[in-house]
MARVEXTOR-731424 format. One record per residue: residue in one letter; x, y, z of N, C-alpha, C in turn. Coordinates in steps of 0.02 Angstrom, whole numbers, plus 32768, in hexadecimal, padded with zeros to 4 digits. Layout:
! residues N
<rec rest="A" n_c1="X" n_c2="Y" n_c3="Z" ca_c1="X" ca_c2="Y" ca_c3="Z" c_c1="X" c_c2="Y" c_c3="Z"/>
...
END
This chain:
! residues 132
<rec rest="X" n_c1="3034" n_c2="502E" n_c3="328F" ca_c1="3054" ca_c2="5064" ca_c3="32B4" c_c1="3031" c_c2="506C" c_c3="32F7"/>
<rec rest="X" n_c1="3058" n_c2="506F" n_c3="332C" ca_c1="303E" ca_c2="5079" ca_c3="336F" c_c1="3050" c_c2="50C0" c_c3="3386"/>
<rec rest="X" n_c1="301C" n_c2="50EA" n_c3="338C" ca_c1="3026" ca_c2="512E" ca_c3="33A4" c_c1="3026" c_c2="512D" c_c3="33F0"/>
<rec rest="X" n_c1="305D" n_c2="5143" n_c3="340D" ca_c1="3065" ca_c2="5144" ca_c3="3455" c_c1="3049" c_c2="5185" c_c3="3472"/>
<rec rest="X" n_c1="3052" n_c2="51BB" n_c3="344D" ca_c1="303B" ca_c2="51FC" ca_c3="3463" c_c1="3057" c_c2="5232" c_c3="3436"/>
<rec rest="X" n_c1="3052" n_c2="5270" n_c3="344D" ca_c1="306C" ca_c2="52A7" ca_c3="3424" c_c1="3078" c_c2="52E5" c_c3="344F"/>
<rec rest="X" n_c1="30A3" n_c2="5310" n_c3="3435" ca_c1="30AE" ca_c2="5353" ca_c3="344F" c_c1="30A1" c_c2="5381" c_c3="3414"/>
<rec rest="X" n_c1="3064" n_c2="539B" n_c3="3410" ca_c1="3050" ca_c2="53C2" ca_c3="33D6" c_c1="3058" c_c2="5399" c_c3="3397"/>
<rec rest="X" n_c1="307F" n_c2="53B2" n_c3="3366" ca_c1="3087" ca_c2="538E" ca_c3="3326" c_c1="30B9" c_c2="5355" c_c3="3329"/>
<rec rest="X" n_c1="30DD" n_c2="534D" n_c3="3360" ca_c1="310F" ca_c2="5318" ca_c3="3366" c_c1="30EC" c_c2="52DA" c_c3="3382"/>
<rec rest="X" n_c1="30E6" n_c2="52A7" n_c3="3359" ca_c1="30C2" ca_c2="526A" ca_c3="336C" c_c1="30F5" c_c2="5236" c_c3="3383"/>
<rec rest="X" n_c1="30E9" n_c2="521A" n_c3="33BE" ca_c1="3113" ca_c2="51E4" ca_c3="33D8" c_c1="30F5" c_c2="51A2" c_c3="33BF"/>
<rec rest="X" n_c1="311D" n_c2="517B" n_c3="339D" ca_c1="3102" ca_c2="5142" ca_c3="3378" c_c1="3134" c_c2="5108" c_c3="3378"/>
<rec rest="X" n_c1="3119" n_c2="50CC" n_c3="3373" ca_c1="3140" ca_c2="5090" ca_c3="3367" c_c1="3122" c_c2="506E" c_c3="332B"/>
<rec rest="X" n_c1="3148" n_c2="5067" n_c3="32F6" ca_c1="3131" ca_c2="5045" ca_c3="32BA" c_c1="316C" c_c2="5024" c_c3="3298"/>
<rec rest="X" n_c1="315D" n_c2="5000" n_c3="3262" ca_c1="3193" ca_c2="4FDF" ca_c3="323D" c_c1="31C2" c_c2="5012" c_c3="321D"/>
<rec rest="X" n_c1="31A8" n_c2="504E" n_c3="320C" ca_c1="31D0" ca_c2="5080" ca_c3="31EA" c_c1="31F3" c_c2="50B2" c_c3="3216"/>
<rec rest="X" n_c1="31DC" n_c2="50BC" n_c3="3253" ca_c1="31F9" ca_c2="50EE" ca_c3="327F" c_c1="31EA" c_c2="50DF" c_c3="32C8"/>
<rec rest="X" n_c1="321A" n_c2="50F1" n_c3="32F2" ca_c1="320F" ca_c2="50EB" ca_c3="333A" c_c1="3220" c_c2="512F" c_c3="3358"/>
<rec rest="X" n_c1="31EF" n_c2="514E" n_c3="3376" ca_c1="31F7" ca_c2="518F" ca_c3="3397" c_c1="31D1" c_c2="5189" c_c3="33D9"/>
<rec rest="X" n_c1="31F4" n_c2="5174" n_c3="340D" ca_c1="31D3" ca_c2="5168" ca_c3="344D" c_c1="31F1" c_c2="5194" c_c3="3483"/>
<rec rest="X" n_c1="31CB" n_c2="519B" n_c3="34B9" ca_c1="31E3" ca_c2="51C2" ca_c3="34F2" c_c1="31FC" c_c2="5192" c_c3="3528"/>
<rec rest="X" n_c1="322C" n_c2="51AA" n_c3="354E" ca_c1="3248" ca_c2="5185" ca_c3="3586" c_c1="324B" c_c2="51B2" c_c3="35C3"/>
<rec rest="X" n_c1="324B" n_c2="5193" n_c3="35FC" ca_c1="3256" ca_c2="51B5" ca_c3="363C" c_c1="322B" c_c2="51F2" c_c3="3646"/>
<rec rest="X" n_c1="31EA" n_c2="51EC" n_c3="363A" ca_c1="31BD" ca_c2="5224" ca_c3="3644" c_c1="31B4" c_c2="5230" c_c3="368F"/>
<rec rest="X" n_c1="31BA" n_c2="526F" n_c3="36A2" ca_c1="31B2" ca_c2="5283" ca_c3="36E8" c_c1="3186" c_c2="52C0" c_c3="36EA"/>
<rec rest="X" n_c1="3151" n_c2="52BD" n_c3="3711" ca_c1="3124" ca_c2="52F6" ca_c3="371A" c_c1="3129" c_c2="530E" c_c3="3762"/>
<rec rest="X" n_c1="312F" n_c2="534F" n_c3="376B" ca_c1="3132" ca_c2="5369" ca_c3="37AF" c_c1="3101" c_c2="53A4" c_c3="37B7"/>
<rec rest="X" n_c1="30E9" n_c2="53AB" n_c3="37F3" ca_c1="30BB" ca_c2="53E0" ca_c3="3804" c_c1="30CB" c_c2="53F9" c_c3="384A"/>
<rec rest="X" n_c1="30BE" n_c2="5438" n_c3="3856" ca_c1="30CA" ca_c2="5455" ca_c3="3898" c_c1="3096" c_c2="548B" c_c3="38A5"/>
<rec rest="X" n_c1="3081" n_c2="548F" n_c3="38E3" ca_c1="3052" ca_c2="54C4" ca_c3="38F7" c_c1="3078" c_c2="5505" c_c3="3904"/>
<rec rest="X" n_c1="3055" n_c2="553C" n_c3="3902" ca_c1="3072" ca_c2="557D" ca_c3="3912" c_c1="305C" c_c2="5591" c_c3="3958"/>
<rec rest="X" n_c1="308C" n_c2="55A2" n_c3="3982" ca_c1="3080" ca_c2="55B5" ca_c3="39C6" c_c1="30A3" c_c2="55F7" c_c3="39D6"/>
<rec rest="X" n_c1="3085" n_c2="561F" n_c3="3A02" ca_c1="30A5" ca_c2="565B" ca_c3="3A1B" c_c1="30AF" c_c2="5653" c_c3="3A67"/>
<rec rest="X" n_c1="30E6" n_c2="566F" n_c3="3A7F" ca_c1="30F3" ca_c2="5671" ca_c3="3AC7" c_c1="30E7" c_c2="56B7" c_c3="3AE0"/>
<rec rest="X" n_c1="30C0" n_c2="56BD" n_c3="3B16" ca_c1="30B2" ca_c2="56FE" ca_c3="3B34" c_c1="30D6" c_c2="5700" c_c3="3B78"/>
<rec rest="X" n_c1="3106" n_c2="572D" n_c3="3B7D" ca_c1="312D" ca_c2="5732" ca_c3="3BBB" c_c1="3102" c_c2="5751" c_c3="3BF2"/>
<rec rest="X" n_c1="310A" n_c2="5734" n_c3="3C2E" ca_c1="30E6" ca_c2="574C" ca_c3="3C69" c_c1="311B" c_c2="5758" c_c3="3C9F"/>
<rec rest="X" n_c1="311C" n_c2="5793" n_c3="3CBA" ca_c1="314D" ca_c2="57A6" ca_c3="3CEB" c_c1="314C" c_c2="5777" c_c3="3D28"/>
<rec rest="X" n_c1="3184" n_c2="575A" n_c3="3D37" ca_c1="318B" ca_c2="572F" ca_c3="3D71" c_c1="316E" c_c2="56E9" c_c3="3D69"/>
<rec rest="X" n_c1="3153" n_c2="56D9" n_c3="3D2F" ca_c1="3135" ca_c2="5697" ca_c3="3D24" c_c1="314D" c_c2="567C" c_c3="3CE1"/>
<rec rest="X" n_c1="313C" n_c2="563E" n_c3="3CD6" ca_c1="314C" ca_c2="561F" ca_c3="3C96" c_c1="311F" c_c2="563D" c_c3="3C5F"/>
<rec rest="X" n_c1="3139" n_c2="563F" n_c3="3C22" ca_c1="3110" ca_c2="565B" ca_c3="3BEC" c_c1="30D3" c_c2="5630" c_c3="3BDD"/>
<rec rest="X" n_c1="309F" n_c2="564F" n_c3="3BC4" ca_c1="3063" ca_c2="562A" ca_c3="3BAF" c_c1="3066" c_c2="5620" c_c3="3B64"/>
<rec rest="X" n_c1="304F" n_c2="55E7" n_c3="3B4F" ca_c1="304C" ca_c2="55D7" ca_c3="3B07" c_c1="3007" c_c2="55E6" c_c3="3AEC"/>
<rec rest="X" n_c1="3007" n_c2="55FE" n_c3="3AAD" ca_c1="2FC8" ca_c2="560A" ca_c3="3A8B" c_c1="2FCD" c_c2="55E8" c_c3="3A46"/>
<rec rest="X" n_c1="2F9C" n_c2="55BF" n_c3="3A38" ca_c1="2F99" ca_c2="559E" ca_c3="39F7" c_c1="2F83" c_c2="55D0" c_c3="39C2"/>
<rec rest="X" n_c1="2FAB" n_c2="55DA" n_c3="398E" ca_c1="2F9B" ca_c2="5609" ca_c3="3959" c_c1="2F79" c_c2="55E8" c_c3="391D"/>
<rec rest="X" n_c1="2F85" n_c2="55A7" n_c3="3915" ca_c1="2F68" ca_c2="5583" ca_c3="38DD" c_c1="2F9A" c_c2="5553" c_c3="38BF"/>
<rec rest="X" n_c1="2F84" n_c2="5531" n_c3="388B" ca_c1="2FB2" ca_c2="5501" ca_c3="386C" c_c1="2FE8" c_c2="5525" c_c3="3844"/>
<rec rest="X" n_c1="3021" n_c2="5506" n_c3="383E" ca_c1="3057" ca_c2="551F" ca_c3="3814" c_c1="3051" c_c2="5501" c_c3="37CE"/>
<rec rest="X" n_c1="307F" n_c2="5512" n_c3="37A4" ca_c1="3081" ca_c2="54F6" ca_c3="3760" c_c1="30A3" c_c2="54B2" c_c3="3761"/>
<rec rest="X" n_c1="3085" n_c2="5481" n_c3="3741" ca_c1="30A3" ca_c2="543F" ca_c3="373B" c_c1="30DC" c_c2="5442" c_c3="3708"/>
<rec rest="X" n_c1="310A" n_c2="5413" n_c3="370D" ca_c1="313E" ca_c2="540C" ca_c3="36DB" c_c1="3146" c_c2="53C2" c_c3="36CA"/>
<rec rest="X" n_c1="315C" n_c2="53B6" n_c3="368D" ca_c1="3167" ca_c2="5372" ca_c3="3674" c_c1="31AC" c_c2="5371" c_c3="3653"/>
<rec rest="X" n_c1="31D2" n_c2="533D" n_c3="3662" ca_c1="3211" ca_c2="5332" ca_c3="363F" c_c1="3210" c_c2="52EB" c_c3="3622"/>
<rec rest="X" n_c1="322F" n_c2="52E4" n_c3="35E8" ca_c1="3237" ca_c2="52A2" ca_c3="35CA" c_c1="326D" c_c2="52A5" c_c3="3595"/>
<rec rest="X" n_c1="3282" n_c2="526C" n_c3="357E" ca_c1="32B4" ca_c2="5269" ca_c3="3549" c_c1="3298" c_c2="5242" c_c3="350D"/>
<rec rest="X" n_c1="32B4" n_c2="5252" n_c3="34D4" ca_c1="32A1" ca_c2="5230" ca_c3="3496" c_c1="32E1" c_c2="521F" c_c3="3471"/>
<rec rest="X" n_c1="32E6" n_c2="51E1" n_c3="345A" ca_c1="3320" ca_c2="51CC" ca_c3="3433" c_c1="330D" c_c2="51C9" c_c3="33EA"/>
<rec rest="X" n_c1="3338" n_c2="51E5" n_c3="33C0" ca_c1="3330" ca_c2="51E4" ca_c3="3378" c_c1="336A" c_c2="51BE" c_c3="335A"/>
<rec rest="X" n_c1="335A" n_c2="518C" n_c3="3331" ca_c1="338F" ca_c2="5164" ca_c3="3313" c_c1="337F" c_c2="5157" c_c3="32C9"/>
<rec rest="X" n_c1="33B1" n_c2="5161" n_c3="32A0" ca_c1="33AA" ca_c2="5152" ca_c3="3259" c_c1="339C" c_c2="5108" c_c3="324E"/>
<rec rest="X" n_c1="33B3" n_c2="50DE" n_c3="327B" ca_c1="33A7" ca_c2="5096" ca_c3="3276" c_c1="335E" c_c2="5084" c_c3="327B"/>
<rec rest="X" n_c1="3336" n_c2="50B2" n_c3="3297" ca_c1="32EE" ca_c2="50A5" ca_c3="329F" c_c1="32C4" c_c2="50D1" c_c3="3272"/>
<rec rest="X" n_c1="32E0" n_c2="50E6" n_c3="3239" ca_c1="32BA" ca_c2="5108" ca_c3="3206" c_c1="32B1" c_c2="5153" c_c3="3210"/>
<rec rest="X" n_c1="32D9" n_c2="5172" n_c3="323C" ca_c1="32D2" ca_c2="51B9" ca_c3="3247" c_c1="330F" c_c2="51DF" c_c3="322E"/>
<rec rest="X" n_c1="3307" n_c2="521F" n_c3="3225" ca_c1="333E" ca_c2="524C" ca_c3="3216" c_c1="3347" c_c2="5277" c_c3="3255"/>
<rec rest="X" n_c1="3376" n_c2="5262" n_c3="3280" ca_c1="337C" ca_c2="5283" ca_c3="32C1" c_c1="3384" c_c2="52CF" c_c3="32BE"/>
<rec rest="X" n_c1="33AB" n_c2="52E8" n_c3="3290" ca_c1="33B6" ca_c2="5331" ca_c3="328D" c_c1="3374" c_c2="5355" c_c3="327D"/>
<rec rest="X" n_c1="334C" n_c2="533A" n_c3="3250" ca_c1="330B" ca_c2="5358" ca_c3="3240" c_c1="32DC" c_c2="5357" c_c3="327C"/>
<rec rest="X" n_c1="32DD" n_c2="5320" n_c3="32A1" ca_c1="32B3" ca_c2="531A" ca_c3="32DC" c_c1="32C7" c_c2="534E" c_c3="3311"/>
<rec rest="X" n_c1="3308" n_c2="5356" n_c3="331B" ca_c1="3320" ca_c2="5387" ca_c3="334B" c_c1="330F" c_c2="53CE" c_c3="3335"/>
<rec rest="X" n_c1="3316" n_c2="53DC" n_c3="32F4" ca_c1="3306" ca_c2="541E" ca_c3="32DA" c_c1="32BC" c_c2="542E" c_c3="32E3"/>
<rec rest="X" n_c1="3291" n_c2="53FD" n_c3="32D9" ca_c1="3249" ca_c2="5407" ca_c3="32E1" c_c1="3238" c_c2="541A" c_c3="3329"/>
<rec rest="X" n_c1="3256" n_c2="53F8" n_c3="335A" ca_c1="324A" ca_c2="5408" ca_c3="33A0" c_c1="3266" c_c2="544D" c_c3="33B1"/>
<rec rest="X" n_c1="32A0" n_c2="545E" n_c3="3396" ca_c1="32BE" ca_c2="549F" ca_c3="33A3" c_c1="3292" c_c2="54D7" c_c3="3387"/>
<rec rest="X" n_c1="3275" n_c2="54CC" n_c3="334D" ca_c1="3247" ca_c2="54FD" ca_c3="332F" c_c1="320A" c_c2="5508" c_c3="335C"/>
<rec rest="X" n_c1="31EE" n_c2="54D2" n_c3="3377" ca_c1="31B5" ca_c2="54D9" ca_c3="33A5" c_c1="31C8" c_c2="54FF" c_c3="33E4"/>
<rec rest="X" n_c1="3203" n_c2="54EF" n_c3="33FF" ca_c1="3219" ca_c2="5510" ca_c3="343D" c_c1="3224" c_c2="555A" c_c3="3431"/>
<rec rest="X" n_c1="3245" n_c2="556C" n_c3="33FA" ca_c1="3254" ca_c2="55B2" ca_c3="33EC" c_c1="3216" c_c2="55DB" c_c3="33DA"/>
<rec rest="X" n_c1="31E3" n_c2="55BA" n_c3="33C1" ca_c1="31A5" ca_c2="55DD" ca_c3="33B0" c_c1="317B" c_c2="55EB" c_c3="33EE"/>
<rec rest="X" n_c1="318A" n_c2="55CA" n_c3="3426" ca_c1="3164" ca_c2="55D4" ca_c3="3463" c_c1="311C" c_c2="55BC" c_c3="345E"/>
<rec rest="X" n_c1="3111" n_c2="558A" n_c3="3435" ca_c1="30CC" ca_c2="5571" ca_c3="342B" c_c1="30B5" c_c2="5548" c_c3="3467"/>
<rec rest="X" n_c1="3076" n_c2="5553" n_c3="347A" ca_c1="3057" ca_c2="5529" ca_c3="34AD" c_c1="3038" c_c2="54ED" c_c3="348A"/>
<rec rest="X" n_c1="3049" n_c2="54B1" n_c3="34A2" ca_c1="3037" ca_c2="5473" ca_c3="3480" c_c1="3014" c_c2="5443" c_c3="34AE"/>
<rec rest="X" n_c1="2FE7" n_c2="541A" n_c3="3493" ca_c1="2FCA" ca_c2="53E5" ca_c3="34BC" c_c1="2FFC" c_c2="53AB" c_c3="34C4"/>
<rec rest="X" n_c1="2FFE" n_c2="538D" n_c3="34FE" ca_c1="3026" ca_c2="5351" ca_c3="350A" c_c1="2FF6" c_c2="5318" c_c3="3516"/>
<rec rest="X" n_c1="2FFA" n_c2="52E6" n_c3="34ED" ca_c1="2FCD" ca_c2="52AC" ca_c3="34F2" c_c1="2FF7" c_c2="526D" c_c3="34F9"/>
<rec rest="X" n_c1="2FE7" n_c2="5245" n_c3="352B" ca_c1="3008" ca_c2="5204" ca_c3="3534" c_c1="2FCF" c_c2="51D1" c_c3="3536"/>
<rec rest="X" n_c1="2FD7" n_c2="519D" n_c3="350D" ca_c1="2F9F" ca_c2="516F" ca_c3="3503" c_c1="2F6A" c_c2="5194" c_c3="34DD"/>
<rec rest="X" n_c1="2F30" n_c2="5193" n_c3="34F4" ca_c1="2EFA" ca_c2="51BA" ca_c3="34D4" c_c1="2EE0" c_c2="51F0" c_c3="3503"/>
<rec rest="X" n_c1="2F0A" n_c2="5203" n_c3="3534" ca_c1="2EF4" ca_c2="5231" ca_c3="3567" c_c1="2F24" c_c2="526C" c_c3="356D"/>
<rec rest="X" n_c1="2F08" n_c2="52A8" n_c3="3573" ca_c1="2F32" ca_c2="52E4" ca_c3="357C" c_c1="2F54" c_c2="52E1" c_c3="35C0"/>
<rec rest="X" n_c1="2F91" n_c2="52FA" n_c3="35C2" ca_c1="2FB5" ca_c2="5302" ca_c3="3601" c_c1="2FA5" c_c2="5347" c_c3="361B"/>
<rec rest="X" n_c1="2F8B" n_c2="534B" n_c3="3657" ca_c1="2F78" ca_c2="538B" ca_c3="3673" c_c1="2F35" c_c2="53A2" c_c3="3658"/>
<rec rest="X" n_c1="2F24" n_c2="53E0" n_c3="3666" ca_c1="2EE3" ca_c2="53FB" ca_c3="3652" c_c1="2EE8" c_c2="542D" c_c3="3619"/>
<rec rest="X" n_c1="2F23" n_c2="543C" n_c3="3603" ca_c1="2F2A" ca_c2="546E" ca_c3="35CE" c_c1="2F64" c_c2="5460" c_c3="35A0"/>
<rec rest="X" n_c1="2F87" n_c2="5494" n_c3="358E" ca_c1="2FBD" ca_c2="5490" ca_c3="355E" c_c1="3001" c_c2="5494" c_c3="3582"/>
<rec rest="X" n_c1="3036" n_c2="5488" n_c3="355C" ca_c1="307A" ca_c2="5487" ca_c3="3576" c_c1="30A7" c_c2="54AF" c_c3="3548"/>
<rec rest="X" n_c1="30DB" n_c2="54CE" n_c3="3565" ca_c1="310E" ca_c2="54EF" ca_c3="353D" c_c1="3151" c_c2="54CD" c_c3="354B"/>
<rec rest="X" n_c1="317B" n_c2="54CC" n_c3="3517" ca_c1="31BE" ca_c2="54B0" ca_c3="351F" c_c1="31E9" c_c2="54E6" c_c3="353E"/>
<rec rest="X" n_c1="3202" n_c2="54D9" n_c3="357A" ca_c1="322D" ca_c2="550A" ca_c3="359B" c_c1="3276" c_c2="54F9" c_c3="3595"/>
<rec rest="X" n_c1="3285" n_c2="54BA" n_c3="3583" ca_c1="32CC" ca_c2="54A7" ca_c3="357D" c_c1="32D3" c_c2="546A" c_c3="3550"/>
<rec rest="X" n_c1="3306" n_c2="546D" n_c3="3526" ca_c1="331A" ca_c2="5434" ca_c3="34FC" c_c1="3365" c_c2="542B" c_c3="3503"/>
<rec rest="X" n_c1="337B" n_c2="53EE" n_c3="350B" ca_c1="33C3" ca_c2="53E1" ca_c3="3508" c_c1="33CC" c_c2="53A1" c_c3="34E0"/>
<rec rest="X" n_c1="33F9" n_c2="53A3" n_c3="34B0" ca_c1="3401" ca_c2="536B" ca_c3="3482" c_c1="3448" c_c2="5350" c_c3="3486"/>
<rec rest="X" n_c1="344D" n_c2="530E" n_c3="348A" ca_c1="348E" ca_c2="52EC" ca_c3="3486" c_c1="3492" c_c2="52CB" c_c3="3441"/>
<rec rest="X" n_c1="34C2" n_c2="52E1" n_c3="341A" ca_c1="34CE" ca_c2="52C1" ca_c3="33D9" c_c1="34FE" c_c2="5288" c_c3="33E6"/>
<rec rest="X" n_c1="34E2" n_c2="524D" n_c3="33F0" ca_c1="350A" ca_c2="5214" ca_c3="3406" c_c1="3538" c_c2="51F7" c_c3="33D0"/>
<rec rest="X" n_c1="3520" n_c2="51F5" n_c3="3392" ca_c1="3549" ca_c2="51DA" ca_c3="335C" c_c1="3540" c_c2="5203" c_c3="331C"/>
<rec rest="X" n_c1="3578" n_c2="5210" n_c3="32FC" ca_c1="3579" ca_c2="5233" ca_c3="32BC" c_c1="359B" c_c2="5205" c_c3="3289"/>
<rec rest="X" n_c1="3587" n_c2="520A" n_c3="324A" ca_c1="35AA" ca_c2="51E3" ca_c3="3216" c_c1="35E5" c_c2="520C" c_c3="31FD"/>
<rec rest="X" n_c1="3609" n_c2="51F2" n_c3="31CC" ca_c1="3646" ca_c2="5212" ca_c3="31B3" c_c1="3638" c_c2="5254" c_c3="318F"/>
<rec rest="X" n_c1="35F9" n_c2="5263" n_c3="317F" ca_c1="35E7" ca_c2="52A1" ca_c3="315E" c_c1="35CA" c_c2="52D4" c_c3="3190"/>
<rec rest="X" n_c1="35C6" n_c2="52C2" n_c3="31CF" ca_c1="35AC" ca_c2="52EF" ca_c3="3201" c_c1="3560" c_c2="52EA" c_c3="320B"/>
<rec rest="X" n_c1="3541" n_c2="52B8" n_c3="31EC" ca_c1="34F9" ca_c2="52AE" ca_c3="31F5" c_c1="34ED" c_c2="528C" c_c3="3238"/>
<rec rest="X" n_c1="34B9" n_c2="52A2" n_c3="325A" ca_c1="34A8" ca_c2="5285" ca_c3="329B" c_c1="3487" c_c2="5241" c_c3="328F"/>
<rec rest="X" n_c1="34A3" n_c2="520D" n_c3="32AD" ca_c1="3489" ca_c2="51C9" ca_c3="32A6" c_c1="345C" c_c2="51B8" c_c3="32E2"/>
<rec rest="X" n_c1="3473" n_c2="51CB" n_c3="331E" ca_c1="344D" ca_c2="51BF" ca_c3="335B" c_c1="3450" c_c2="51FE" c_c3="3386"/>
<rec rest="X" n_c1="3416" n_c2="5210" n_c3="33A1" ca_c1="3413" ca_c2="524A" ca_c3="33CE" c_c1="33DD" c_c2="523E" c_c3="3402"/>
<rec rest="X" n_c1="33E7" n_c2="525E" n_c3="343A" ca_c1="33B4" ca_c2="525C" ca_c3="346E" c_c1="33A7" c_c2="52A4" c_c3="3484"/>
<rec rest="X" n_c1="3367" n_c2="52B6" n_c3="3489" ca_c1="3354" ca_c2="52F9" ca_c3="349F" c_c1="332F" c_c2="52F4" c_c3="34E1"/>
<rec rest="X" n_c1="3340" n_c2="5320" n_c3="350F" ca_c1="331E" ca_c2="5325" ca_c3="354F" c_c1="32F2" c_c2="5363" c_c3="354B"/>
<rec rest="X" n_c1="32B2" n_c2="535A" n_c3="355A" ca_c1="3280" ca_c2="538F" ca_c3="3552" c_c1="3261" c_c2="539F" c_c3="3596"/>
<rec rest="X" n_c1="325C" n_c2="53DF" n_c3="35A5" ca_c1="3239" ca_c2="53F6" ca_c3="35E0" c_c1="31FE" c_c2="5421" c_c3="35CA"/>
<rec rest="X" n_c1="31C4" n_c2="5410" n_c3="35E3" ca_c1="3187" ca_c2="5435" ca_c3="35D4" c_c1="316D" c_c2="5455" c_c3="3614"/>
<rec rest="X" n_c1="314B" n_c2="548D" n_c3="360C" ca_c1="3128" ca_c2="54AC" ca_c3="3645" c_c1="30E1" c_c2="54BA" c_c3="362F"/>
<rec rest="X" n_c1="30B5" n_c2="54B0" n_c3="365F" ca_c1="306E" ca_c2="54BC" ca_c3="3653" c_c1="3062" c_c2="5504" c_c3="363D"/>
<rec rest="X" n_c1="3037" n_c2="550D" n_c3="360C" ca_c1="3026" ca_c2="554F" ca_c3="35F2" c_c1="2FDE" c_c2="555E" c_c3="3604"/>
<rec rest="X" n_c1="2FD4" n_c2="5597" n_c3="3626" ca_c1="2F90" ca_c2="55AA" ca_c3="363B" c_c1="2F80" c_c2="55EC" c_c3="361A"/>
<rec rest="X" n_c1="2F46" n_c2="55EF" n_c3="35F9" ca_c1="2F31" ca_c2="562D" ca_c3="35D7" c_c1="2F17" c_c2="565F" c_c3="3609"/>
END
């Protein structure tokens, strides 16, 4: 089993029994700035500090690769609704300096069987840095 990383209890893995990998990971960061208006002149900028980083990525769940897509989606939804702050690890290294919260989940149920079971699904996850 090759562990790629994890988001709290959700382990991203490639093995003979299951494939749960991330795709299209994007991390963004922005500084916080204030503009101070000055009569008759251009405003002056003041650096306030770093902003919160965000990370987006997608995960595909397929029954063909040993997963139960509906259970995987439910597990992520439970984490999102609980508002838990989670570590994000890619490789053997933490992403960022702290924890992350799930701010958005969107799931595409790509294929269903004749009983309504999800066969293939893709979830898009947005995380935001959590600072205590």
